[in-house]
C-alpha angles and dihedrals in degrees: 000000000000090000090050092051091048090051092049091050092048093048091047091052091046095052092042090054093047092048092052094049094045092048095052093044094050100046105125118226116261119241135201147122123272114203145141126019115329110215101161124072105262135186118199108202121212106306153110111273136181118226112205125187130340099329114198130196106214127224112278092024129113122201119191131193120196123224121281095026124140121206115194131188129186122220089206088074094056135259116355133185141139110237124189107201121212107282094024124106133215116198115189114181103192123154134206092262096034110036122175111245127203108193145153129242099236095049090221123137114251095030100127143006101258124211115330120187129190128197141160101243118131123284134179106209134178110316092019094280119151099216129050142167120258121250096211098095093262091088093209127158119249136180131072146151102278110101091175095058111151118209094171133262130297112195124174097351127158122197115194134194097359128143099098123165105239135194106356095021094250102075105097120198133201133222089258121016122182120192112193092326116176137231093256088074119093119219113176135153098003128164125202105194129191101331126163095234133025124334092224131004128184120198101196120299135116103257120129128207134206133195100014127172122194109185129179098343115160099225123030126337090222129011137173143171142154093068103301107187110179109163106189106054123142143158104030119170125188121185117183119196134172095345130021146124127211123355086222127009109195127186139147101207090260094298120133096222123189090217132065138183121260123217130172131189106027130171121190116182128177115195117228112266095026111145131202117270094250127028111244093025101087112194107160107140126114096229124013123190119195141150093028094311114165145162146155115249130181133186099017126175117197123182137167104016095132137137121320124197122208116176106322095331124099115206121199119223120217136201088226126019122189105202104193141023095242092057089048093051101042104030106028098035090035092058097241093118112065129164116179132179094015121173114200128188137164090009126127099227140359100224129012139175117219090243137012087259091067108073108186120204119162119216111258112287095013095099117035132163129212129183089209101057107120098191118205121006125196143175104236123221143133088307091066097043124091129174088357093302126120102231094202095087 
């Protein structure tokens, strides 16, 4: 009798385990259309969804996407973007093996507006003002006094083929755009893939980001202005191929701020043969500082920012380009631009001024090179693979 009971218990456990495994493995993906303004808390389970139009997450509303989901828009239907309004939250629960992918049907760069998030963290915009109007086609105000603003959490998210010009045809968008987003927001393991503008752009705010990949974006891999001051950034990787401008374009809207962002573990790579986005507008340096842009950077790897020939003119790429005399005086000489443990290869010059009149000389210890600096380091997975290609080259 005891043996019989033991067998029954074992068989019950076996079938229960099998049932559970089979059930989870056979759950079909959900489907549906996402459109309009979402004003009710909504969870999108694992599935394949269609995003149609300029979808907005309203203030007081949380929208969640489960791991493994794919959200596809189609430029043939008109302008498309996912916009998180100030006070709204976007929660994306991707994983390394099951990222959440936002893509576009044609697979062409510049086909939609990407993910745009608004907050009310501090900014310092042109003229020293603390509010401004967005340049994404939505024409919304941004900037405030809440450094802890929380717009949600984006984990293991890939945005593909963004960078569309919305509204009037001149408002370019990035894969990820952050307007005055605060430090309560989590940005981790994100991929900006083959967009027609920047991979990531920060307009002020205090948010930090970790484990970022910017791959094959036409403009800059990373860009910021309006006094962005994220302090806990690490593991940023920019890979420019075929067409691309600066690895990093850094400005502070012509304000001599006392603060600066801090980033560690950076890799910027420009593939041989990559051309600037627009002929005649030669932007080929790894890191450009202008309009009082600044920052402290440690463990930086720069490769491939060499000479570029257009017509009969040869342009020299630089690891670091200081674009104007004011930035040189206030930010370089003032110690608010620091780059330490920098490894440079296949690049025409280490440091350059935009003209012979700008002679750049960093204070001692503020620019140091090291042949051993590895730059960014990642654990690859499905999250870092697109179109069958491992993006961590």
